[in-house]
Structures are given as structure tokens and as C-alpha cells.
C-alpha positions, 0 to 999 in steps of 0.5 A: 141684766134682763130676763131673756131666754138665756137668763130664764135658763140660768134661773131654772138651773139655779132653782134646780140646784137649790131644790136638790140641795134643799131638805125634803119637804113633807106635808103638815099633818093636816094638809089638804091637797085641795088648798090653793096657793096664794100669790099676792102682787102689790105694786107701789103707787100705781094709779088706775090710769097707768095700765089698761085698767080704767082706760075705757072710761077716760074723758081725754078732753077733761084730762087735757085740762088737768095739770101735769108736772114738768117732769112728765109732760108730753103728748096725752095720746102717747101717754095713754098708748104707753099705759095701754101696753105697759102691763099686758100680763095683768090685762091677761090676768083680768081677762081670765079672772075678775076686775074689781072697779070699786076696790079700795085700800085701807089708807092712801099711803103705803105703811098703813095701807099694807098694815091693813092688808096683813092684819085685815084690820083698819090700821086706825084700830091700832093707832096707825093713821099715817106713815109716821105712825107706821114707823113704829111698826104693827104692834107685836101683840097683833098676830098677822094673818100670814101666820095662820097660813104658816100654822096650817101647812103653808110655806110663806114668804114676803119678797120686796117691800115690807113697810110694816116693821118698826124703824130703829134706825137708818145705816148709811152706805160708804160716803163714796157710794152715796148719791142724793137719792135716799134709796141709794144711801139708806139701809133701814134697820128694824129691832128684834121681833119686827122682822117679817121672818119673825111674824109669820113668814118662813122666808123674807127677802125685803126692804123695810121702808118706803122705797129701794134703789132700782139697781144694786140696792143696799137695803135688802134683808134676807131673813134678818141679815142685810145682804148685797143685792147686785143687779136690777131689783125687779129681776132679783125679786122675781128670781126669789119668788120663783126659787121659793115657789119651786122649793115649796114642792108639794106644800101650798104656798102664800107669797107676798110679792111687793114690787118697788115700782113705780115709787118715785123718784125713778132716776135710773132707767130700767134695762134697755129691753123695757125702755125700748118698748116706750117712746112717749117723747119724754124719757122720764115717762118712758122710765116710768112705764118701763119700770112697771112693764118689767114688773108685769113681765115678772108676773108673766114669768111666774105664771108660766112657771106655775102653769108648767108645774101644773099649779096655776089653776089652783093658785089664787092671784090678787093684783093691786096697788097699795094706794093711788098714783102721785101727781109727780107721775105721767098721765093718765095717773088715776084716770078720771078719779080726783086726788092722789096718794095721801088724799082720801078722794078716789084717786088716793084710795081706789086702786086697780084690783084683779083676782084670779082663781080658775077653779072658782072665778069665771073669766072676764068678770067685772064688778063695781061691788064695794070691796077693800084690800082688808078682804084679801087675806080673810078671803084667801084663808076662807078658801083654804079652809082656815078659820080666823080666831075672833080675838084677831078682831078682823074687819075684812070679809070673805068676798069670794062670793062677789069675786065668783059673781054669785052676788053683787052685794058688798059685805061692807055697809061702809068703808072708813078712813082717817088721818092726815089730809096730805098734800105732799103728793098732790098738784099743790106740791108741784114746786117742791117736787120740781125742785127735788128733781133738780136737786137729786139730779145735781142741776141745783145745790139747793134742797127745796123746802117741803111745806106739805110733809105728812106729819105737818098735815091737818086732819081728814076723814072719809066714809063710803058706801056703795054709791056715796062718799062723804069727806071732811078736811080741816080747812077751818070751815068745819064743813063736809062734802058729799059726792055720788061716786056712781054718777060722779066718779071724779067727785066734782059736784058737792051734794051736801046741801041737796041731801042733808039726810044722807050727810047726817046718816054718814056722819053718824056712821063715821062718828060711831066708828071713830069715837072709840079708836085710839089716838095716833101713835105718832102723827097728829095727837094734837089734831086727833080731836078734830076727827071726832068733833067734826063728825058730831051732829 
């Protein structure tokens, strides 16, 4: 199944039929025709080096010295070439918008990162420090920012990954349909009140946990009802987004389009049209790049549809990843950045970030101003003229002046992170991932032991300003590390001893931030104290 010309014709016919059948849509009483549409596109574990985002900054001689997992080994030049071609529509989006090269997410793993996006708050502010905490969902007493769009005349939808619901349990598919890949087997269930359709979205076509099967996913919930989803998931998500946008008629929309890729394991290949575009010499790497290429094509189809409707120029598009790439992925991973998903180094929390709005954002812009994914929805709401009540305690800022190129000054003095310093996704866990690959593909019948589970990880924290980053990891030394990210983006030279006053300044800032935060709701309550004690003078 692929979105060929004939497929797009079929989609158009289905959409047209749905629009005829749908009740007529009327404006909200306070609708402003100048309010922009908002499309938020979130990839799952995509590194800055796995598309044409930071490739011009690569030092191939240094990259060649880095370890590569067995599964994704191959010629570095071919991997870079694949990354160069993997996401042409995102490249086009950046060429017609602004590329933010110093953009960070609220956390280096999926659940807390996405919680930050939809609340505009540091997830630590409600006890979410890890994916284990995220299993309890965003507390119901916290209003999500999409609800403000909904209350102000917007049609709202979340399509794809929704990692913000409480997990009540996991149903299993019939035994004869099970594989060793949990994506194929599990249907994650959330209790009443936590479904996205109950928290500010008019429409939801979602899966609730970390990943979903690439084909025939059993885990899809449509407005709270588990449904079959035959076919290629990326195409299904695209069809749902197109249908929702067309059914929105004259009303502005907010769509969270959250692709399932390239979250591993990518055991199944994407349709042949995508696989045929890549020939790295390693079919596992080809699967990886083909999967993100399919998502990129989907973005292009949606943009073409908006342009035909005359809506593209009045649509704000944000594109980003929820965190950095895992080490179990092909080069160039996170480019020159140090670290991976689960870690608070640049490679875990700095992400590809592009913003587009032709009416306001000049084409071809690039900025290294410090921004956060916490800023996305506050910025979009401000653009729509929608106020955020103070009691929502939002940490995100309106960064439209930065995106428009009117200022290079970040609205953030500091950004903060706290939680487990997880090695689950790092090169230190290569033995587990190699064994897992062999087990999931039935080459061995021994399930490998994972000594680096997030819930077992020791505490870690980080604070950044525009140029500097200060880190702590509970390795027993009680020492912090200081890096100048502007001069040393790979964070290879510890300057803590050379600049003690900068260390003191940033430690104090972090302590004043963390000292009043609640304890984790699940992870590390026995390790929480180290997060505060280590920052005291």
C-alpha cells in the first residue's frame, strides 16, 4: 500500500464523500477569519543527523571514530547520503521558513517530552520525570493547551502517538497472531477521563504508549474505541489528517500529527517505493531511512492539499522530534552532538526544529536562539489571539518574535531537566540491543537481560543558557561538568574547574528551580534527594 497517484485519487474521493455526509460546520461566535491553522508534526526519536538538518556541520573524521551498532553498520558516506535525501519536504519547509538550531525538548524520552508540549510546562512540575512516571498520565486537574483552541472556535485533532494517557492495562491480540515484537501484540488501554478526546480534542486516532506496529496495528483507538487499522500506519495517519482538515471546512484547525517512526525496532520494511530509494548496503539502515521518507512524503501531501485549498499561507507548521536518536540507529544519529535519547547531553534533548508561517516567518531563516518545545503551543495560541489563563502555570514563551527574525534574544534565561540518566538507549547498552535484535528476529530463543532500564537508572540533571550547559550524573563523585556548547557542541571539554563562578551561578539557578518541585510519581522517589542535594553549594 502506498500513496501513489491512484491512491491519492481514492483518498480524495473518500474525503469528498465524507464531507458530503458530514453535517454543515458553522463558525464559533467569536471566530476570527485571520486565525491561523496550526499543524504540529512530531517524529519519534529522530536525530538531528538523520535528515538534512545539521549535515553541513558534520566532521566525518570524528564521526568515523564513533561506535556504530552491529545492526546499522555500513559506509558512512552512504549513510550521510541517505540522510541527505530522506526528508526533502522538511528541507523545503525549512527553506520556506526558519530552522532553529538550538531547540530543545522538555525531556530526553517520549512521555515527559510530549507532556511538556501539551501543557507548556516542565513535566517535573507535576511529578513526571521519566517514562515510568508518564504511565500515570498527565494529571486530570491540569488543563491541556489544545483545549484552549477548542474553546475558541478551532477544530482539534490528535493523530498518531499520544503518550500522555494513564495506562490501565495492556490487552493482547490472539495468540496465533503474536510475534516477539510488543508493537504487534499489545493494545494499551487508558481509563475514562484520560483519552485525548476527553482532554481538548474533537477527534482522536491514536495509540497510547511508546510505539505501534508499522503494519496492521492492533493498538489504534478512534475517539475511545479500539478499531482495526489495516495497512501501513504512516499512510493511515496521513489519510486521517487529510480527512480531518477537509472536514474542518471554514473553521481553523489544530492538528497534532505524531508519526510512529523511526521508533525502533523497525522490523518490517516500508512499502517498496520508499525502500527502493535507498541503497546504503545495509537493508536495516534502508528500512530506517525509508520509514522517515514515508513520513516526509505524508507532510508533502498534506501541504499540497492545504495549498490547493488556499490554506497553506495561513497555516503555522511546526516540525520537530520528541527527543534525540537512540544509539541503535544508523549514522549520522545526532550529528556531532554527544549522547542519545534518555540522556541530558545535547544528543538527547536537542532536536531538529522547523517553523513555517509565510505571512510572518521570512523564508530561509536560521537561528541559534535558545528555544524549547514548551514554547510551541503558547506561540501558536498567541498567534491566534487566544490568552492563556495564569492559573495554567505555563513555562513556555511566545517565541514568534524569534521565529520572525525580529530578535535573537531568547525569552529563556535557562532551560532545565531532571530525572534518570538513562543508558538504556546509549552505546553502553549495545549488548542488550544486539541480543534483542537476535531474539525478536527468532535467531535466538534467549531473551537478553537489560541492566540499563530507565526505572533502574540513577539521577541526573542539566541546566542550559544560551551558550553554556551544566550537567550532573549520580556516579558517586558528586561532581558537575560544564561545557561551552557554543564553542564545543560535542560537549567534549569539561570546563568546570576553569570557570568556577559559572558553575556556581548555574548550580544556584538549578537548585532554585528544583527545590520546590514535587517528587517523581513513580521513578526514583528514593533517588530524588540527590537531584536537590547535588545542586546545593
